[in-house]
Steps between C-alpha positions, in 0.01 A plus 500: 500500500161447665452420866392153403822448311730642765668273749444582868770717654793296625388189313821327388429233242704485179832606655854446377598298809199272453583442134867431572421253781231340284747453213758343732243254634377437145851388403516263798157346447549480122824306549336269756193439286708442186697223668193346665301508176777332301553242773142393568268698271344713774541860612374671815325829567744741662258775606478410869872445571576817302251695713651368824856584393388844381334585830809393693737705281289814452430515873838670520332802336258673735295627205441157343140411421289197421476619138877504462512142629229413251711654220800288605283190513353577156838548330652192666197283435470577129877461458482155654201412281699598191720197563220273376618582148745214560209265431547588130830680433737203565319319218705703253815343646342155517424498126853618424404842362684684777819380664458762771245767592583819306454791737309754294272251327412333831445835672287627209273195515456541875451878507277532192279209605508598867402863444217381274392280791475817711317709239264217405408448866432868576156503329416188699572648845156646561321193369705227665642673808238755605175349379595139432425359845806276473689393815857579381646293787861616471404863438278506809767326710765750388268790589447357849875466550551861389227630729637336813867563428521849351532824692170669574255605767345151513826313542533326836807385689410140421499589130850643532617183673335285234676693228841449663432134576379444146825628357697264726281209391574575134872525575504181708317306230746625238805417713383147584397416142824635351702324772329169426559554127871557578517165682329333204752663265773375735363142474444486874126467435328356195267735316256228402379164627363269231439133433406340167379144464316257273159372599421127531375325187156471662481883495620528141876495554538869420747740659435797724662693781448723796701770670517858616740787463636622832492866404370775724398707198252225409379476859437876506325493164277217625408702810394791279289302251286356781346162580232493229743561216761275661263203526384558143863481389536179701205357306679590175818338632312177573343502153841543340727275705262240645292452185638650176871416539444137620253437217721646226806307627315169535631231259141416400424864415826538307423184299143616426610846388772356277257251344257781414767730358472757780830667600635388836808658655540201732542267200807696386686439825729198534353185650545485874546875533517610866173606661619860539594538133178337385268700725664841456530467122135406456390777735711764323416397143138391534330562833596869511321557171191346654544751781517776239162384370353517852641851549371615160145380564505652849610836356228491234239413762617795708457730200148374440402560862646850488332609176189652663676693779765627257247643258317674784825633642619645170165670446530666840858613428401660170211681667733644765742625236211663311403699812854627539517591132193724548679703767372333816749555787583177674609458860872468555465131585329441165749676274683272258759619252314701230363270234674699225835448670421133546417474131816686402722277712327192360558618143866574578539146635336353190733702277793360699362147465457553125863608477612197703304257281619669179862486613462133587333413169766685301778321687357158406548421128195270489274778634645812335263490204193477726591781739187720442265203545679382813512846659134579434389155608718516810360840603139389451575190705662702780212750515213251488646214699697734726197699613298180540762338723542825696130492584497128565811495719386810689167338576659170600744681729204667667320172533773265625812716547802578284701198618220258411394671177564261208721724287699195389179358352450827315855470367432148374189614314685805364786297352266247340294781340815685390648183351180420310495856364861459389394192304253727322775751423715219365218395269415853380856622448649168396751508784669162557518336840791664679616552861439874452126427473506341845713783637261765366204322662689491831586871486139604432384267777762646737358850442145379563617310807664814638164675459329214684732475800510876560122540474472200733702686763389859430137466592596329825722800583226744396265326743751564778514863392122532507482363855763743632351790301797550268492710184455259206703699245797524735484128561479436125820702453662283768385190312680617187815570703479148643476351150822676405683393816410135450567502125852640536620224734341196331752459212793506745344231721401285201847516347659416833276197552537396136879493532506330840228237452368515143154421365372186335584513128712813536879542507683299767580650837839657555620192689419131454274333752284802584137411564292651222217729611163342425323821386179293472271758338761620251580137413135424433429823310802456272407134443145602407629761253735250339232233489228717346725660237698184433185290474615234745318607816350211695142622470384157618665551840376858528151382400508227763605758758220729384250217552640446851464876555131487408447218749678703770283805426187287540641342815578845643141610438358184658727524807430871547126446476500200734703691761312828444817670387714389794712258295645587161724334245645785289558345154799718423673400823440133412659561161803664657541203737479276194765705321762596762773253609386270780763618748387859450128428534550284810685773689243758391232277649705457819534879519126547452424248776763652731351845448150368569615326820672820614194716426276246674728491806487879545135550402369484857762731650459870574773579247358285217493774234853614582629142494343433160663812358832391654459161330468670161812705570691186604401328176611802298835508681555131430448557129716810478792354696540179301432668165757774554750236609430320172578815303814556710608140435459555126731801522764303690480210251552737208787679676683185615407255220423252780163319491514436877674806647369442854566125521610399850477124449592279202238344279369156591336564837146504362317297765660661809443843346139410424429383855681800648307729267161356597573535872653846466214623281230371735668649808549836328136512384364424844738746663417783259124465539530476881725806512267695270204420722701611801580833333134552418394433860721785623351766272 
């Protein structure tokens, strides 16, 4: 080993204790993100809370280092990111192909796709992380947290205090959010406040509604996405519920659509249907598909904008690999896993994927005769689309952060392309329309999506490693370990939630009356697959949404130019606000505004930076606490066969519970932010 390759004496980095702690945190954050994603369609970046917990735990070892903490953060972060596979995988239950999530098939999809996400992103590290000039907001923030909180010559007493206080803030946020969720489960507080109504005839007579979910996980997620994205989602909410839903439920619109032979969901409902039934049905069956069109156009626009930088970045990566191939010794901080090993691991994953696809095709009578065509086509699709989305998601993560990166938009495009390709296979091989066609498209898309979400997270983690002068190849090994840790726990969590709550279109929950998990992305992706392959997709609604998306893109450009870049209207965020349930979007917006007010209030203090970091930790704790309580609740429901195992009050106290919930939620929010600021002031 050369001097350049050797690690400095005493440099602890890829240690067993770091990997074990990282895997434990990966399990926790994967469970939390799985529940949150199925509930509201969002996941959160777990790098910073993982780093804080790691520094607090490993401080018990006098030899712990910043690089060990970075290893823990890397494993935990990528494990949590792996949970985003739930944006696709539940679709196989929703279409009735699976009744539950088979362990080895689910794990194989996650691990094979996830490891490909690591290997595909390795050649991009130099181009996008080192030379890309991208901000990588979460990666930079995680590096700052590691620098001030880890043992080392530069660590100050205030940094030690901040580290300890940060851990308590995470714990307090988790305890309060889980405690509030317990009171909601006990019917002491209502979990949502909503009101639906019909507009006056002068305004069209349509139906609409307004409300917000009183959930601390949503508040925390809103804090993390920030004011710009939050307000963009509010704009999408207004477009959906103040314009689209009232218009499509208006008697005049219904009559006009019927007269012109255009399908109208509202016309199929009984006359005099309640405002809630009318508004929610039209939103779910029509307006959401318009939102899908907005998201699709926004994703395509993002790809177009990224084309130039991506080509330049790949050229730089290939040049760096050529230098290494000619024997040039690279500095330790520039050493990736050897390209031959990367290629070998990639090939092994592709062989595994080929085996998975072949096994699936052989197990489906309608596909058995077309196995070679399906396997070859599936592999080509995974390689070409997989590497493209790895590059795209890695770049977008560097540009706007992993949490804000539009991987769900990539998933929507991937399933539409896969479904269209399956139509071609059906035509070439003479395969009849069959549920197995839809299932095959979903499995291939799930593999590609696993590539996308891991690459989305990996490059953010590699940026953190670059800033703390970690060894890239060691960190890349940690990334692979994190993929495995997350993949192994996902089927257990999905089966638990499937039994306790169920998914739309899937088998019923284990007890009657359980509130079905929305799983918004999986619902949309499975609906798109069924619509494309079945030939009954509402392309008119998606096209209308696409047209709205184009207008939003133009509006974003105009607003940004007029404000000289100070005001933005991210098209993808608008689409998500259009697509998510109103109660979810409203609380996300409230969380974004609350976070902005908090950051503004502390901005002029001497402890402003510390307070902002504490705010992020509070938001993370809020998400983790409620989400883990949700998973725990699912376990209790399955064990007791009781859909309300924590009920303290009988049903029927909706209004008192709603008022009590609003007051309790507001008081808790104010108290938490005030307490967090107080903790920051004492650092």
